[in-house]
N, C-alpha and C positions, 0 to 999 in steps of 0.2 A: 840784807844779803842778796847778792845778785843771783837771779834765777839761772838754772842750768840751761844748757843749750837745748833747743827744741829737737825732739825726735821727729825727723822730717819725712820718713818713708811714706807713712800712711797719709800725712798731710799733703805730700806732693801728688800722690795718687788721687786724693780728693780734689786737689786743685786742677789737675788735668781733666778729670771728669766734669768739674764745674765749668771750666773754660769751654769744653766741648759742648756742654749743655747750653751755655750762653750763646755760642755761635749758632747752634741749631734752632734756638728759640726764636730767631728772626725769620726762619725759612718756613713758608706756608706748608701745611700738611705735615712736613717732617717735624715741626715743632711739637707734635704729640709725643714723639720719641724723646725730644729734649726734656720734657717734663719728667720722664722716667730717669734720665741721667741726672737731672737736678735733684730728685729725691735721693738717688744713690749718693750724689755728692754731699747732700746734707747729712746722711747717715755716716758716711766715712769721715766728714768734717767733725761731727759731734764726737765720734769715737776718738779721733785724733786729739780733740780738745780735752777729752777725759784722760787720755794717756799722758798728755802734757799738762795736766792740771797744776803741777808744781814747777813746770818748766816754761820757757818761752813758747808761745803758741801762735806766732804770726802767720805762718803758712796755713795752719788749720783754720784760723779765724777768717782769713781771706777766702779760703775755699768754701767755707760755710756761707759767708755773705754772698759770694758769687752764685752759689747754688740757689739761695733764696731769691736773689735778683732774677735768676733765670726763670723761676716759676712765675714771678710777677710779670716778666716779659711775655711768657707763653700765654698767660691769661689775657694780657692786654692785646697781643697780636691776634689771638684767636677771635676776639670780638671784631677787630678791624678787618681781618681777612674774610670772616663770615659775612660782614656787611658788604665788602667788595664783591664777593661771589654773588650775593643776593642782588646787588645793583647791576652786575653784568648780565645776570640771567632773568632779571625782572621779578625775582622771587621775594624781594623785600617789600613788594607792594601788597600787603595783607589787606588793606582797606579796599573794598570793592563797592561798586554800585550796580544797580540793575536797571535795565530798560525793557519795557514790554511794548505791547501794541498801544495805539492811541487811547485805548480805554483804561490804561493803567493809571493809577493815581500818582500825583506828584510826590506823595509820601514815599512810595517805593523807589522813585528815581533819585531821591535825595538820601536814601538810607546808606550810610557808609559803614555801618557795623553789621549789616546783614551777611550771613555766611552760607545760608541754604537758599537755593533758587529753584523756581519751577522750570519745567521743560521749555516753555516758550519765552523765558527771560534771557536777555543778553547780559552776561557778567562783564563789567568794566573794571579792570584793575587800575590802581592809582598811577601805574606807569604808562597808562594809555592803551594797554592791550585789551581788546574786547574778545570774548569767547562766546560763541553761540552754537548750540547743538541743533543741527539741521534735521536729523532724523535718527531713529534708533531701530535696529532690526535684531531679532532673535532668531538663531538658526541652530539646528541640532548637528550641523556639519554635513559631511559627505560620506560616501561609502568607505573612503580610505582615511579620512581625517575627521576625528570626532573629539569633542571636548571632554573634560574630566567627567567622571560619573556624577550624576546629579546636577550637572550644569549644562548650559548652552553657550554657544558663542554669542557675544553681544557686540554688535557692530555699531559704533557711535561715530557718525559723521559730524565733524565740527568745522567751523570757519573761525579763523583768527584774524583780527584786523588791528593794525597799529594806528590808533587815533592820536598818539602823542607826537612830540616833535623830536624824539630821539629814537634811534634804532633799538629794537627789542629782540632778544634771542628767544627761540622757542624749541622745545624738545618733547617728543612723545612721552618721555619718562617724567615730565613735569606733571603728568596726569596718572591717576590710578582709578581702578574700578572698585567702588566701595559696595560690598555685598554684605549687608547687615553688620557693617563695621569692620569686616575683613577686607583689607585693602591689598589689591594685587596689581602688578604691572599690566598694561594694556598692549602687550606685544605678541599676542597669540597668533598662530597661523591657521586660517580658516580653510585651507586646502583649495582644490580646484573643483569646478563643476563637471558635469557629464561630458562637456565638450572640451575639457582640459584647460579651460580658462580659469584664472584665479578668482575665487569668490570675492576677494578684496583686491582691487587693482590700484587703489589710490591711498595706500597707507600714508599716514601723516609722518613725514620725516622731520629731522631737525634742521634749523636754519635761522636766519636773521631777517626780521621784517623792518624795512625802512618806513618812515612816516607815510601814512595813507595806504600802505601796501596790505594785501590780504593773502591768505593761503587757506585752502580747504583740504581736508584729508580724513581718513577713517582710522579710528582706534579700535582694536579688537581685544576684548577681554573675555573672561569665562566666569559665569556666575549663575545662580539659581534665579530664574525669572519670577519665581513666586516670592522672592525676598524683596527687601527694600534696596533697590539698586540705584546707585548714584555715580556720577562722574565727579571725582575729587581732585582738587589741586593740593598737592601735599608738598610741604617745604622739605628741605634737605634734612632737617632735624625731626621730621615726622609730624610737625604741626600742620593741621588742615587749614588752608587759606579760605577755601570755599567749596561747596558741593552743589551739583545740579541734579535734581531728581530726574531719573530717566524713564519714569513710568507715570 
């Protein structure tokens, strides 16, 4: 016996949602929203399939398939876009090496799995960017500008050098102050001295280093100097690439 005609209203709604999800699934960042629409499309599609269990169910079936396909596309593109972002910012280079003074052993220089470094070591990322801490200063602030209770301003002067053959982007938000595992941004304002001059006049800004170019600047964080204080390179997903002990 020929099946009855499909009840199309819910199926059409599910199809519209599924198509919308499929379109958004290819768009960076926005494809997070696409996943929500895809799930909604699956729910509506399944309901439409149940309603039409004894009827034709072409539209409901197409809507459900497109919704599932949208989720697959979202998962696939998330990985691709994340890698593209990492490559553009140099954050994909989790493997690092270190160089020290001439007395350092070759074992340290060849260590590509090391993630914690000493204050006098230069961290070299696989993308060619070298990071060296030049000096660290602790200050309780000024009369008008003070850090949070129980902390001091920690001024970390760093030099970045691009030793690779491609340009590398850098940003102060690539770094965090790790205070006994509590990671905070290094964008604090240390105020002005008694003469009205800024305590820190060489804040590290964002930019792009061409091959063989260098840039130096100061990062300002707030932490307890009695704690285990480190400079940390933290990935966009919260994974620590490396740390440098600041004491």
